C-alpha positions in Angstrom: -74.1 -42.4 -151.1 -70.9 -43.5 -152.7 -69.0 -41.3 -155.2 -66.7 -38.4 -155.0 -67.9 -35.0 -153.9 -67.4 -33.7 -157.4 -69.4 -36.6 -158.9 -72.3 -35.9 -156.5 -72.2 -32.2 -157.4 -72.3 -32.9 -161.1 -75.1 -35.4 -160.6 -77.1 -32.9 -158.5 -76.7 -30.2 -161.1 -77.7 -32.6 -163.8 -80.8 -33.7 -161.9 -81.9 -30.1 -161.2 -81.3 -29.2 -164.9 -83.2 -32.3 -166.1 -86.1 -31.6 -163.7 -86.4 -28.0 -165.1 -86.8 -29.2 -168.7 -88.9 -32.2 -167.6 -86.4 -34.7 -168.8 -85.4 -36.4 -165.5 -86.9 -39.7 -166.5 -85.0 -39.8 -169.9 -81.7 -38.8 -168.2 -82.3 -41.4 -165.6 -82.5 -44.1 -168.3 -79.4 -42.6 -169.9 -77.4 -42.6 -166.7 -78.4 -46.2 -166.0 -77.1 -47.1 -169.5 -73.9 -45.1 -169.0 -73.3 -46.7 -165.6 -73.8 -50.3 -166.9 -71.6 -49.6 -170.0 -68.8 -48.3 -167.9 -69.1 -51.2 -165.3 -69.0 -53.7 -168.1 -66.1 -52.2 -170.1 -62.7 -52.1 -168.4 -61.2 -50.8 -171.6 -63.5 -47.8 -171.7 -62.7 -47.0 -168.1 -59.0 -47.2 -169.0 -59.5 -44.8 -171.9 -61.3 -42.3 -169.8 -58.5 -42.3 -167.2 -55.6 -42.2 -169.6 -53.7 -39.0 -169.7 -52.2 -40.0 -173.1 -55.5 -39.9 -175.0 -56.6 -36.4 -176.0 -59.8 -35.0 -174.4 -61.3 -34.4 -177.8 -60.8 -38.1 -178.7 -62.5 -39.1 -175.4 -65.4 -36.8 -176.1 -65.8 -38.1 -179.6 -65.7 -41.7 -178.5 -68.2 -41.2 -175.7 -70.6 -39.3 -177.9 -70.4 -42.1 -180.5 -70.9 -44.8 -177.9 -73.8 -43.0 -176.3 -75.3 -41.5 -179.5 -78.8 -42.4 -178.5 -78.8 -40.5 -175.2 -80.6 -37.2 -174.6 -79.0 -33.8 -175.2 -78.8 -33.2 -171.4 -76.7 -36.4 -171.1 -74.5 -35.4 -174.0 -74.0 -31.9 -172.5 -72.9 -33.4 -169.1 -70.4 -35.6 -171.0 -69.1 -32.5 -172.8 -68.8 -30.5 -169.5 -66.9 -33.4 -167.9 -64.5 -33.6 -170.8 -64.0 -29.8 -170.9 -63.4 -29.7 -167.2 -61.0 -32.7 -167.4 -63.3 -34.7 -165.1 -64.3 -37.4 -167.6 -62.8 -40.1 -165.5 -65.6 -39.6 -163.0 -68.4 -40.2 -165.5 -69.3 -43.5 -164.0 -69.5 -42.0 -160.5 -71.7 -39.2 -161.8 -74.0 -41.7 -163.4 -74.2 -43.8 -160.2 -74.8 -40.7 -158.2 -77.5 -39.5 -160.5 -79.3 -42.8 -160.3 -79.1 -42.7 -156.5 -80.4 -39.1 -156.3 -83.2 -39.8 -158.7 -84.3 -42.8 -156.8 -84.2 -40.9 -153.5 -86.2 -38.1 -155.0 -88.8 -40.6 -156.3 -88.9 -42.4 -152.9 -87.6 -45.6 -154.5 -85.5 -47.9 -152.2 -82.8 -50.0 -153.9 -82.1 -53.3 -152.2 -79.0 -55.2 -153.2 -79.1 -58.9 -152.7 -75.9 -61.0 -153.1 -76.4 -64.7 -153.6 -74.3 -67.6 -154.7 -76.8 -68.4 -157.6 -79.3 -66.2 -159.5 -82.6 -65.6 -157.7 -85.6 -67.4 -159.0 -88.8 -65.3 -159.6 -90.5 -66.8 -156.6 -87.6 -66.0 -154.2 -87.2 -62.5 -155.8 -90.8 -61.7 -155.0 -90.4 -62.9 -151.4 -87.3 -60.8 -151.0 -89.1 -57.8 -152.4 -92.0 -58.3 -150.0 -89.6 -58.5 -147.0 -87.8 -55.4 -148.1 -91.0 -53.5 -148.5 -92.0 -54.7 -145.0 -88.7 -53.6 -143.5 -88.4 -50.2 -145.2 -92.1 -49.3 -145.2 -91.6 -48.2 -148.9 -94.0 -49.4 -151.6 -91.5 -48.8 -154.3 -88.5 -51.1 -154.1 -86.1 -52.2 -156.9 -83.9 -55.2 -156.4 -80.3 -55.6 -157.7 -79.0 -59.2 -157.6 -75.3 -59.8 -157.5 -73.8 -63.2 -157.9 -70.9 -64.1 -155.6 -70.1 -67.8 -155.3 -67.7 -67.2 -152.4 -70.7 -66.8 -150.0 -71.4 -70.5 -150.7 -75.1 -70.2 -150.0 -77.7 -68.0 -148.4 -77.8 -64.3 -149.1 -76.6 -60.8 -148.1 -79.2 -58.1 -148.2 -78.3 -54.4 -148.2 -80.9 -51.6 -148.1 -79.4 -48.2 -147.6 -77.1 -48.5 -144.7 -78.7 -51.7 -143.3 -77.2 -55.1 -144.0 -78.5 -58.5 -143.2 -75.9 -61.3 -143.8 -77.4 -64.8 -143.9 -74.7 -66.4 -146.0 -73.2 -69.8 -145.3 -69.7 -68.3 -145.5 -70.6 -65.8 -142.7 -72.1 -68.5 -140.5 -69.0 -70.6 -141.0 -66.8 -67.6 -140.0 -68.9 -67.1 -136.9 -68.4 -70.8 -135.9 -64.7 -70.5 -136.6 -64.5 -67.5 -134.3 -66.4 -69.3 -131.6 -64.1 -72.3 -131.7 -60.9 -70.2 -131.7 -62.1 -68.1 -128.7 -62.8 -71.2 -126.5 
């Protein structure tokens, strides 16, 4: 799992708290929204890391941006601001999503392609991942990276299968330079 030790600890505590009040599913949706918002907004990440902006302003801005989230999510935002750890909010959100999926037995497969996956290809990839992992519950994240030229790179947990054109070209290049 990626993320700092502090982010993982906050995420574990939040997951435990959310399970106790039977709000883990709602907080999961909140954390997905927080993670996507922070990934999509370089400006917001800069604001959270800035030592010039007051903590109270950061907290006010975050609570305004995420006004529709649950009280548990608002509380963790408040705790992070109060403990001067608000810069790791994205890592906490990512860690929570990972821990929640692990607890539910959901495998997350990441597929990097040069173009978006069609529905037919996506279903084939999901079937293959289910076969490889033995898990019935798999979610697929598609990332577009034109530099791989074609093919795909599949990551499930710590396993990686690279069938990209760029990788195959690099293998050929290494073979010709060795001989």
